[in-house]
N, C-alpha and C positions, 0 to 999 in steps of 0.2 A: 504494500500500500504506500509506504513512504517513497519507494523508488518511483512510482507513478507520479507522485506530486512533484518530485525533483525533476523528472522528465518534462512534465507540463510547464513548470516554471522556466526551465532551460529553453524549451521551444518558444515560449512566449517572449522571453528576452531576446532570443536570436531573431525572431521575426520582427520585433520592434526595432532592433538594431539595423536589420536589413532595410526596413522601410525608411527609417530616418537617414541612413547613409545614402540610399539611392536618391532621396529627395534633396539632400544637401549637395551631393555630387552634381545632380542635374542643375541646381541653382548656380553652382560655380561654373559649369560649362555653358549653360544657356540662361543667363541672368534674367529674372523676371517671369520665367515661364511657370514657376511654382508658386508665385506669390501675387500675381497680377489679378485683375478683376475676372478674367477668363483664364483658368488654370489648366495646365496639362501636366500630369505627374506620371512618370514612368513607373514609379513605385506602386501605383494603383493596380498594376498587373498582379501584385502579390495578393490581392483580394481573393483570388481563386483558391488560395491555400485554406480558406475557411471551409471549403468543401471536403478537404482531406483530414484536417485536424481541428478539434475544438480550441486548441491553444492559439490558433491564428486570430481568433476574435479579440481577445484582450491584447494580443501582440500588435495587431494592426491599429487598434485604438490607441495604445500607448505610443506606438511609432508615429502616428499622425499628430498626436498632441505634442510630442517632443519636437518633431520637425516644424510644426507651426510656431511653437515658442521660439525656436532658434531662428526661424525666418523672419520673425518680427524684428529681431535685433539686426539681422543682415540687411533686409530690404528697406525698412522704413527710413533710416537716416540718409540712404543713398539713392532713394527713388528719384528717377529723372522725369517721370511723367508729370504733366501739369496737374494742379489741384483742381478739384471740381468747383463749380460755381457756388455751390452751397458752402463748402469749406472756405472759399474766398470771402463770402458774405459774413460768415461767422468771425473771421479774422479781422475784417474791416468794419464790423458793426458799429464801433464807436465813432467812425468817421461818416456814417450814414451814406456810404458809397452805393450800397446795394438796395436802397429803398426804391421801389418801383413807383412810378407816377400812377396815380389813380386814373383809370379810364373813365372818361365822362361822355 
Protein backbone atom coordinates (compact mmCIF):
# COMPACT_ATOMS: atom_id res chain seq x y z
CA UNK A 1 0.00 0.00 0.00
CA UNK A 2 2.76 2.45 0.90
CA UNK A 3 4.61 1.64 -2.32
CA UNK A 4 1.54 2.66 -4.38
CA UNK A 5 1.33 6.01 -2.61
CA UNK A 6 5.00 6.70 -3.26
CA UNK A 7 4.57 5.76 -6.92
CA UNK A 8 1.51 8.03 -7.20
CA UNK A 9 3.39 10.98 -5.68
CA UNK A 10 6.43 10.37 -7.89
CA UNK A 11 4.30 10.21 -11.05
CA UNK A 12 2.44 13.36 -10.05
CA UNK A 13 5.68 15.23 -9.42
CA UNK A 14 7.22 14.01 -12.67
CA UNK A 15 4.22 15.05 -14.75
CA UNK A 16 4.06 18.45 -13.03
CA UNK A 17 7.77 18.99 -13.71
CA UNK A 18 7.39 17.99 -17.37
CA UNK A 19 4.44 20.35 -17.87
CA UNK A 20 6.19 23.29 -16.23
CA UNK A 21 9.48 22.63 -18.03
CA UNK A 22 7.81 22.36 -21.45
CA UNK A 23 5.87 25.57 -20.88
CA UNK A 24 8.93 27.41 -19.63
CA UNK A 25 11.08 26.17 -22.54
CA UNK A 26 8.43 27.19 -25.06
CA UNK A 27 8.25 30.65 -23.53
CA UNK A 28 12.02 31.01 -23.88
CA UNK A 29 12.05 29.81 -27.49
CA UNK A 30 8.84 31.55 -28.62
CA UNK A 31 8.23 34.45 -26.22
CA UNK A 32 4.60 35.36 -25.65
CA UNK A 33 3.02 32.21 -27.04
CA UNK A 34 2.33 30.81 -23.58
CA UNK A 35 1.20 33.98 -21.85
CA UNK A 36 -0.60 36.12 -24.44
CA UNK A 37 -4.34 36.62 -24.75
CA UNK A 38 -4.47 33.71 -27.20
CA UNK A 39 -2.23 30.95 -25.92
CA UNK A 40 -0.72 27.90 -27.52
CA UNK A 41 1.07 25.52 -25.18
CA UNK A 42 2.90 22.44 -26.40
CA UNK A 43 2.69 21.10 -22.85
CA UNK A 44 -1.09 20.72 -23.23
CA UNK A 45 -0.33 17.55 -25.21
CA UNK A 46 0.42 15.96 -21.84
CA UNK A 47 -3.31 16.06 -21.03
CA UNK A 48 -3.67 12.70 -22.75
CA UNK A 49 -1.78 11.17 -19.81
CA UNK A 50 -4.94 11.50 -17.73
CA UNK A 51 -6.39 8.62 -19.75
CA UNK A 52 -3.57 6.32 -18.68
CA UNK A 53 -2.86 7.21 -15.06
CA UNK A 54 -4.89 8.99 -12.39
CA UNK A 55 -1.68 10.61 -11.13
CA UNK A 56 -1.74 12.83 -14.21
CA UNK A 57 -4.72 14.85 -12.99
CA UNK A 58 -3.06 16.45 -9.93
CA UNK A 59 0.25 16.51 -11.82
CA UNK A 60 -1.15 18.53 -14.72
CA UNK A 61 -2.98 20.84 -12.34
CA UNK A 62 0.15 21.47 -10.29
CA UNK A 63 2.27 21.91 -13.42
CA UNK A 64 -0.17 24.43 -14.84
CA UNK A 65 -0.25 26.42 -11.60
CA UNK A 66 3.55 26.45 -11.35
CA UNK A 67 4.05 27.49 -14.95
CA UNK A 68 1.40 30.23 -14.71
CA UNK A 69 3.00 31.63 -11.57
CA UNK A 70 6.46 31.60 -13.14
CA UNK A 71 5.18 33.20 -16.37
CA UNK A 72 3.67 36.11 -14.46
CA UNK A 73 7.16 37.04 -13.35
CA UNK A 74 8.65 36.49 -16.81
CA UNK A 75 6.10 38.05 -19.11
CA UNK A 76 4.50 40.97 -17.30
CA UNK A 77 7.46 43.33 -16.80
CA UNK A 78 8.78 42.78 -20.31
CA UNK A 79 5.54 42.61 -22.26
CA UNK A 80 5.89 44.67 -25.45
CA UNK A 81 2.23 44.71 -26.47
CA UNK A 82 0.22 47.88 -26.15
CA UNK A 83 -2.01 48.22 -23.14
CA UNK A 84 -5.74 48.07 -23.66
CA UNK A 85 -7.88 51.18 -23.76
CA UNK A 86 -9.51 50.25 -20.44
CA UNK A 87 -6.14 49.98 -18.68
CA UNK A 88 -5.07 53.28 -20.25
CA UNK A 89 -8.22 54.92 -18.89
CA UNK A 90 -7.62 53.54 -15.42
CA UNK A 91 -4.08 54.87 -15.41
CA UNK A 92 -5.10 58.30 -16.69
CA UNK A 93 -8.35 58.63 -14.75
CA UNK A 94 -7.02 61.50 -12.66
CA UNK A 95 -6.36 63.57 -15.76
CA UNK A 96 -9.87 62.98 -17.17
CA UNK A 97 -8.40 61.99 -20.54
CA UNK A 98 -10.77 59.12 -21.16
CA UNK A 99 -14.06 60.72 -20.30
CA UNK A 100 -16.29 60.39 -23.32
CA UNK A 101 -18.47 63.24 -24.41
CA UNK A 102 -22.16 62.66 -23.96
CA UNK A 103 -24.01 62.04 -27.19
CA UNK A 104 -26.82 64.48 -27.59
